[in-house]
C-alpha positions as a printed NumPy array, in Angstrom:
array([[  0.   ,   0.   ,   0.   ],
       [  1.391,   3.394,  -1.024],
       [ -0.116,   6.698,   0.109],
       [  0.682,   9.909,  -1.772],
       [  0.097,  13.498,  -0.691],
       [  1.483,  16.854,  -1.761],
       [  3.345,  19.417,   0.361],
       [  0.009,  20.785,   1.649],
       [ -1.158,  17.32 ,   2.732],
       [ -3.674,  16.954,  -0.097],
       [ -4.046,  13.427,  -1.438],
       [ -2.688,  12.731,  -4.93 ],
       [ -4.982,  10.558,  -7.043],
       [ -3.751,  11.352, -10.562],
       [ -0.275,   9.776, -10.601],
       [  1.138,   6.728, -12.34 ],
       [  2.758,   4.564,  -9.651],
       [  4.81 ,   1.388,  -9.884],
       [  7.405,  -0.535,  -7.928],
       [ 10.885,  -1.208,  -9.29 ],
       [ 12.178,  -4.355,  -7.576],
       [ 15.825,  -5.357,  -7.845],
       [ 17.693,  -8.122,  -6.092],
       [ 21.002,  -6.605,  -5.078],
       [ 23.107,  -9.798,  -5.242],
       [ 21.685, -11.468,  -8.37 ],
       [ 20.16 ,  -9.491, -11.251],
       [ 16.724, -10.978, -11.907],
       [ 15.583,  -8.881, -14.864],
       [ 12.686,  -6.452, -14.95 ],
       [ 10.213,  -6.653, -12.081],
       [  7.982,  -3.548, -12.076],
       [  4.483,  -4.202, -10.736],
       [  2.012,  -1.396, -11.439],
       [  0.087,   0.082,  -8.516],
       [ -3.685,   0.487,  -8.83 ],
       [ -5.288,   3.712,  -7.571],
       [ -7.781,   3.149,  -4.743],
       [ -8.763,   6.785,  -4.031],
       [ -7.825,   9.133,  -1.181],
       [ -4.172,   9.056,  -2.307],
       [ -3.905,   5.293,  -1.843],
       [ -2.296,   3.006,  -4.427],
       [ -2.099,  -0.785,  -4.129],
       [  0.673,  -2.935,  -5.621],
       [  1.602,  -6.569,  -5.203],
       [  5.283,  -7.467,  -5.247],
       [  6.53 , -10.889,  -6.296],
       [  9.972, -11.847,  -5.053],
       [ 11.603, -14.7  ,  -6.958],
       [ 14.394, -15.431,  -4.477],
       [ 15.285, -14.975,  -0.82 ],
       [ 17.879, -12.353,  -0.005],
       [ 18.44 ,  -8.589,  -0.106],
       [ 16.285,  -6.491,  -2.425],
       [ 15.991,  -2.83 ,  -3.268],
       [ 12.392,  -1.627,  -3.587],
       [ 11.829,   1.687,  -5.346],
       [  8.427,   3.346,  -5.394],
       [  8.283,   5.326,  -8.633],
       [  5.697,   8.073,  -9.11 ],
       [  5.137,   9.857, -12.406],
       [  2.993,  12.987, -12.314],
       [  2.799,  16.201, -14.354],
       [  5.884,  15.279, -16.386],
       [  7.997,  14.681, -13.271],
       [  9.341,  11.401, -11.912],
       [  9.804,  10.849,  -8.182],
       [ 11.539,   7.856,  -6.615],
       [ 11.751,   6.653,  -3.016],
       [ 14.049,   3.671,  -2.402],
       [ 13.946,   1.162,   0.448],
       [ 16.032,  -1.895,   1.329],
       [ 14.285,  -5.16 ,   2.165],
       [ 15.381,  -8.678,   3.013],
       [ 13.132, -11.462,   1.758],
       [ 13.143, -14.669,   3.787],
       [ 10.25 , -17.047,   3.219],
       [ 11.759, -19.879,   5.279],
       [  9.828, -18.87 ,   8.445]])
């Protein structure tokens, strides 16, 4: 779940949003699930990880000709 708002705290509902998933130790090719708008600034995306280990997850937002990117590190471990 991704929530977008502008500098004034107003929800953003007119953006194109997707995730850019990259495994940091083993390149896995393109993995860019598209987020679906849900209203009130909320976008929903489902990530599919193909291997356990460290990943970089970037939330990419395209709006009004601008591209914004927020990047997070994640460790996937489905052995639990």
